[in-house]
C-alpha positions in Angstrom: 85.2 75.7 101.4 82.6 78.1 102.6 83.3 81.5 104.1 82.6 82.3 107.6 78.8 82.2 108.3 78.7 83.3 112.0 80.0 86.3 113.6 82.7 86.0 116.3 83.7 88.3 119.0 86.8 87.5 121.1 88.8 88.9 124.1 92.4 88.4 125.4 93.8 89.2 128.8 97.4 89.0 129.3 99.9 90.0 132.0 103.3 91.8 131.8 106.1 91.5 134.5 109.3 93.5 134.1 109.1 94.0 130.4 108.4 96.6 127.7 105.3 95.3 125.9 105.3 98.1 123.3 107.8 100.9 123.3 106.9 104.4 121.9 109.8 105.4 119.5 108.6 109.1 120.0 109.2 108.9 123.8 112.6 107.3 124.1 111.1 103.8 123.7 109.3 104.1 126.9 106.2 101.6 127.3 103.4 103.5 126.0 101.0 104.9 128.4 98.2 107.5 128.4 98.1 110.7 130.5 96.5 108.6 133.2 99.2 106.1 133.4 97.1 103.4 131.6 99.4 101.2 129.7 98.9 100.5 125.9 99.8 97.9 123.4 98.8 99.1 119.8 96.5 96.9 117.7 99.5 97.1 114.9 101.9 95.5 117.6 99.4 92.7 118.3 98.8 92.0 114.7 102.4 91.8 114.1 102.6 89.1 116.8 99.6 87.4 115.2 101.2 87.4 111.9 104.3 85.7 113.5 102.5 83.0 115.1 100.6 82.3 111.9 103.9 82.1 110.0 105.2 79.5 112.5 102.1 77.4 111.5 103.1 77.5 108.1 100.6 80.2 106.9 101.9 82.4 104.0 102.0 86.1 105.3 102.4 89.1 103.1 103.5 91.7 105.8 106.5 89.9 107.2 109.1 91.5 109.6 112.8 91.7 108.4 114.0 89.3 111.0 111.4 86.7 110.2 110.9 86.8 106.5 110.8 83.5 104.5 111.9 85.2 101.2 114.6 87.6 99.9 112.1 90.2 99.0 113.3 93.9 100.2 110.0 95.5 100.0 106.1 94.7 100.0 106.0 95.8 96.3 108.7 93.3 95.4 106.9 90.4 97.3 103.6 91.3 95.7 105.0 91.6 92.2 107.2 88.4 92.5 104.1 86.3 93.5 101.2 87.9 91.5 103.2 89.3 88.7 104.0 93.0 87.8 100.8 93.2 85.5 98.6 92.6 88.5 99.6 96.2 89.8 100.0 97.8 86.4 97.9 100.7 85.0 95.5 98.4 83.2 95.2 95.9 85.9 91.9 94.4 87.1 91.9 95.5 90.6 89.1 93.1 91.8 90.9 90.1 90.4 94.3 91.3 92.0 92.5 91.7 95.3 91.0 88.2 95.1 94.4 86.6 94.2 96.0 88.4 97.1 93.4 87.2 99.6 93.7 83.6 98.2 97.6 83.8 98.4 98.3 85.5 101.9 96.6 84.7 105.0 97.0 88.2 106.7 95.5 90.0 103.6 92.5 87.6 103.7 92.2 88.3 107.5 93.3 91.8 108.3 93.0 93.4 104.9 95.7 95.5 103.0 96.2 98.4 101.0 98.4 97.9 97.9 99.4 101.4 97.1 102.4 101.5 94.8 103.9 104.3 92.9 104.6 104.4 89.1 105.3 101.2 87.6 107.1 100.2 84.2 103.9 101.0 82.4 103.7 104.5 83.7 100.8 103.9 85.9 100.3 103.8 89.7 97.9 101.4 91.7 95.9 101.7 94.9 94.1 98.5 95.7 92.3 98.4 99.1 91.3 95.1 100.7 89.1 95.5 103.8 89.6 92.4 106.0 86.9 90.8 108.4 89.3 90.5 111.4 89.7 93.5 113.7 91.4 93.7 116.9 91.6 96.7 119.3 94.7 98.3 121.1 95.1 96.5 124.5 95.0 98.8 127.7 95.9 98.0 131.2 93.3 97.5 133.9 95.1 99.9 136.2 97.7 102.6 135.8 101.2 100.9 135.3 104.6 101.8 137.0 107.4 102.5 134.4 110.8 101.8 135.8 113.7 103.2 133.9 117.4 101.9 134.1 120.6 103.4 132.9 122.7 101.0 131.1 126.3 101.1 129.9 128.1 99.0 127.1 131.4 97.1 128.0 132.8 97.9 124.7 133.1 101.0 122.4 131.2 101.0 119.4 133.6 103.3 117.4 137.2 104.5 117.7 140.4 102.9 118.7 139.1 101.5 121.7 141.2 103.8 124.1 138.3 105.6 125.6 134.5 105.1 125.7 132.4 107.1 123.4 128.9 108.7 123.9 127.3 105.7 122.6 128.2 103.5 125.5 125.3 105.0 127.8 121.7 104.0 127.4 118.3 103.7 129.0 116.1 100.6 129.3 112.5 101.0 130.5 110.0 98.4 131.7 106.5 97.8 133.1 107.1 96.2 136.5 103.5 94.6 136.4 100.5 95.2 134.4 97.3 93.4 133.4 96.0 94.2 129.9 92.9 93.5 128.0 91.9 93.6 124.3 89.0 92.9 122.2 88.3 91.8 118.6 85.7 90.7 116.1 85.4 88.8 113.0 82.8 90.0 110.4 81.1 87.4 108.1 80.0 89.8 105.5 83.7 91.0 105.0 84.7 87.3 105.1 82.7 86.8 102.0 84.7 89.3 100.2 88.0 88.0 101.1 87.3 84.3 101.4 88.1 84.1 105.1 86.8 80.6 106.2 85.7 78.8 109.4 89.0 77.0 109.4 90.9 80.5 109.2 89.0 81.4 112.3 89.8 78.4 114.2 93.4 79.0 113.3 93.5 82.4 114.8 91.7 81.0 117.9 94.4 78.4 118.2 97.3 80.9 118.2 95.9 83.5 120.4 96.8 81.6 123.7 100.4 81.6 122.7 100.6 85.1 121.4 103.7 86.0 123.1 105.7 82.7 122.7 108.7 82.9 120.6 108.8 86.6 120.9 111.6 87.2 123.5 114.1 90.2 123.2 116.0 92.2 125.6 113.0 94.4 126.2 110.7 91.3 126.5 112.4 88.3 128.3 111.2 84.9 127.9 108.1 84.4 130.1 107.7 88.1 131.1 104.5 88.3 128.9 101.7 85.8 129.3 98.3 85.3 127.9 95.9 84.5 130.8 92.7 83.9 129.3 91.1 83.8 125.8 87.4 84.3 125.5 85.7 83.5 122.3 82.0 84.0 121.6 80.6 82.6 118.4 77.1 83.9 117.4 74.5 81.8 115.8 74.1 84.1 112.8 76.0 86.5 110.4 74.7 89.7 112.0 75.3 88.6 115.5 72.9 88.0 118.4 74.2 91.2 120.3 76.3 94.0 119.3 80.2 93.6 119.8 80.0 96.5 122.2 77.6 94.8 124.4 79.6 91.4 124.1 82.7 93.0 125.1 81.3 95.0 127.9 79.9 91.9 129.4 83.4 90.9 130.4 84.7 94.3 131.2 81.9 94.6 133.9 83.2 91.5 135.5 87.0 92.0 135.5 88.8 92.8 138.6 92.1 94.7 138.9 94.0 91.5 138.2 92.0 90.4 135.3 90.0 87.7 137.2 86.4 87.2 136.7 83.6 84.7 137.2 83.3 82.5 134.3 79.9 81.3 135.2 78.5 84.7 135.5 80.1 85.4 132.0 78.5 82.4 130.5 74.9 83.6 131.6 75.3 87.4 130.9 74.1 87.1 127.5 71.2 84.6 127.0 71.7 82.3 124.1 75.5 83.3 123.6 77.8 81.2 125.7 81.5 81.8 125.3 84.5 79.5 125.2 86.9 80.4 128.0 90.5 78.9 128.0 93.9 79.5 129.5 96.9 80.9 127.8 99.7 78.5 126.6 
């Protein structure tokens, strides 16, 4: 199967209602915002959700979260060595061949790239094998400042002690965004796809999971249905280099969005002559 031959740009618009879309551990797990109150969901968070949805489609994923992993490996190094062998990451390893095998084995390595940076191995050597992936996605930002509501909570049972009195661990805080509309953008680069073996079928699979990015992702901080993909916009260029720059493609949507993430689809389709996007709803 041939690798991706046409550059792709895409965009995602999603809503948040009474949920914490991406907590900041350095700020008491409050929803991430900038100094102007604009909400943020990091690219790392979005790629985690993409990986989870791809796993549900049966794709092999290298960077698995502990609560969803499909094997018993306790670290990325163990997973890499158990599949590709310890020699692939040894002192005398052929780095190009290891990178090729990793891309062929795991979808997320082939798509997003990965740095295999492991310390000393049994043969006394360390290894650092970078793989640059063709798929990039930006952090998502809200279209307007978001209101963060904080609620103090208590536990109904003591976590420690003999149960005769409540301990200090029985108090806590929960934070949420009452309402927010977020936008994020991404691209898929054919030149880098040639290096990793990323194909048209791989791109179609990413397109198919984007509308349900937040399905099966419920938690106490993100109740089921509190986060929803409103629109996915997918631009497929007619060449490897792209008919327009990604900045111009993404800006063609930004200029049409109102505060609630609505836009004139007909105007978007005619904004860039020769490049008509697919526009479809979330799951």
